[in-house]
N, C-alpha and C positions, 0 to 999 in steps of 0.2 A: 618351436617355430622360428624360422629364420628371421633375422632383423631386416633382410632385404624384402621389400614389397614385391619387386619384380626382378626376375633374373632370366636372361636369354643366354644359352651356351651353344655357339656354333649352329645356330638355327638356319636352315635352308628350305627353300621351296622350289620344286621342279614340276613342270607339266610336260610328260612325255620326254622329249630330248632338250626342252628349253628350261634353263634355270631362270626362275623369276626373282628369287632372292638368293644372293650369295651369302656365304657364311656370315652371320651377324651375331655379335655378343655384347651384352651390357647389363648392368644391374642399377637398380634404383632403390633408394631409401625413403622413408616417410618424409614428405614435404618437397621431394624432388619434382621438378617440371622439365620434361623432355619433349623437344620439337623435332619431328621427323621432316626433313625439308627436301624437296625435290620436285621435279616436273611430272607431267603425266607419264605413266609407265615406269615410274622409279622404283616401285615396289612398296610404297608407304601403306596403302590400304591393305595389301597382302600381309604385311608384318602385323598390322593391328588385328586383323581378323584371325591371325594364327594365335596371337595373345589372348583373344576372347574365346578361342576354341571353335569358332565357326569354320576355320580351315585348318586342316592337319598338316604339321610341318613334314617335309620330306625327311629331314634329319635334324638332330639337335634336341635340346631340352628347354622347355618353358616352364617356370615356376612363378606362382603367385602366392606370396606368403608361405613359401616352402612347399606348396601343393602343386601337383600336376593334374591337368585336366582328365586324363584317362583314368586316374586313380581315385579321385574325389571330386566328381563333377559338380555336384550341388554346392559344396563349400567354396569351390574354386570360382563358380559363376556368381555366387552371392558376394564375392569379394570385389566384383567389378561392376562399374557403371559405364555402359557403352552407348555412345552416340554415332550412329552410322552416318556415311556421307550423303545418304538419301533414304527417305522412308515415307511410305504413304499411309498417313493415319486414317482411321475410319471417317468417311465423309459425314456421317450423321452425328458425330460426337462434337461436343464443344471442347475447348482446351481444358477447362476444369474437369470435365467428365473423363477426358483422356488421361489426365494425370491421376485422377482418382482411380482409374482402372489399373494403371501401372503401380500405384501406391498399393493397392490390394495384393498384387503379385509380389511385391518386394517388402511387404508387412511394414510399410512406412506410415507414420501417423497422418491423419487427415489434415492436421494444421500444417503439415509439410507442403501440401499442395498450395495452400494460400501463401505461404512464405515464398515458394519458388515462383509463383505467378507474379508476385511483387518484385522479387529479385531480378527477374528477367523482363520486366516491363510489360507484362501481359495481363495484369490484374484487371485493367480497365476493359480487356477483351476476352476475359475468361469465359463468359457466357456466348461468345461467338463461335460458330462452327469452324473447325479447322480447315474445312474445304475452302473457306472464304479468306484464309490467311495468305499473306504474301510469303515469299520465299524467306525473307529475313525473319518474319515472325515464326514460320515453321522451324527454322534453325534454332531460335531461341527455346521453342517448346521442346525440341529434341534435346537440347542442353538441360533443360529443367528435368526432363524424364531421366537422364543419366544421373542427375544429382540427387534424386529422390531418397534413396536409402542410405545416403552418405557412406558409400562404400570406401574402402581404403585405396581403391585404384580406379581412376577415371580413364577411360579410352575414348578419344574424340577424333573423328575422321573428318577432316576439313571443316572444323566447326565455324569458321568465320566466313564461309562462302555465302554471299547474299547479304551480308550484314553491312550497314551503312557505318561510316567512320565512328559515330558515337558508340555504336554497340560493339564495334571492334575494340574500342578503348575499354568499354565496360566488360567485355569478355575477358580481356587481359586482367583487369582489376579483380574479377570474380575468381579467376584461376589463382592468381597470387594470394587472394585471401584464403582460398581453400587450401593451398599449399602451406600457408602459414598456421593453418590449424591441423596440419599433419597429413593431408590427402596427397597422394602421389598421382601425378597427371601426365599422361603421354597423349600428345596430339600431333596429327599430320597437317602440313600446310605447304603451299607453294607461295605463300605471301611472307617474305622474309622480315618485313617490318613487324609483323605480328610475332614471329619468333623471337626477334630481337627484344621486343617490348615485354615478352611473356616468359620465355624459357631460361633456365639456368644451365641446361645442357641441350646441345644440338647434335643431330646426326644428318650429315649431307649424303643423300643417296643419288646414284645415277645408274640407270638400267639395272637396278637390283644390287648394285655394289656400294659398299660403304666408302666414301671418299674422306670423311672426317667423323670422328665421334669424340666429344669431350665437352669442355667448358665453353659456354657461349660468351662469358665475359673475357675469356682468354683471346677468343677470336676477335671480339670487338675491339680490345686493346691492341691487338697485333695489327688490325686493319683499320685503326681509328682515322687514318688519313686516306683511306681508300674505300670509304662507303661502308664500314662496319661489316655486317653479315652479307650485305650485297657484294661488297668487294671480295670477302672471303669465299663466298659461294662461286663467284666468277673465276677466282683463281684456282680453287680446289677442284671444281667440277668441270668447268668449260674447257680446261686444258686436256682433258682426256679424250 
């Protein structure tokens, strides 16, 4: 088995004559945290959906723990915890019931549900129906769902949308703690402050094309007098 948790090699996505994602390549090891940064239509969600197997790449190769989706779907899928950018939970279920359902699908222990409700600040509201949850609470529940089985790879699509400043900071802390324990995390965001606080690697995307791929610390140092990642993004993306 490869020591790389995630590998993308010249991956592209086209729909008819339109190229949605230009060739992209990167690899991540245990404990790496990567932020895909860009505006609407940059290709962030498409890349994440290709990694999870929801969308098939037009060209290139994606491997998770050395496996490819088409050759070993179950083991591949079991290696990933996925948080979509939006999802409608069952209106009749409480948060606790929702996590218990997903825990049964992922063979996660029951005590993991209680642990994650506590971790995401939802324990007090665990017996409340999800239909009554705010946007931020649903986002935290989605995050908890992705973490249930402690997969080696977390894929999070715009995870901080709808979160207040406290839970944005808490999200960053949880991600960094998971990474410290060896989990690899890829998340998309248009909030550069979240990327700066959370990621050790960044990819800047613009209209499906990679404008920068590499160390977040290197960029922050290089642009320390020009707004950190904000200055870097403006310089490396807006000029095109």
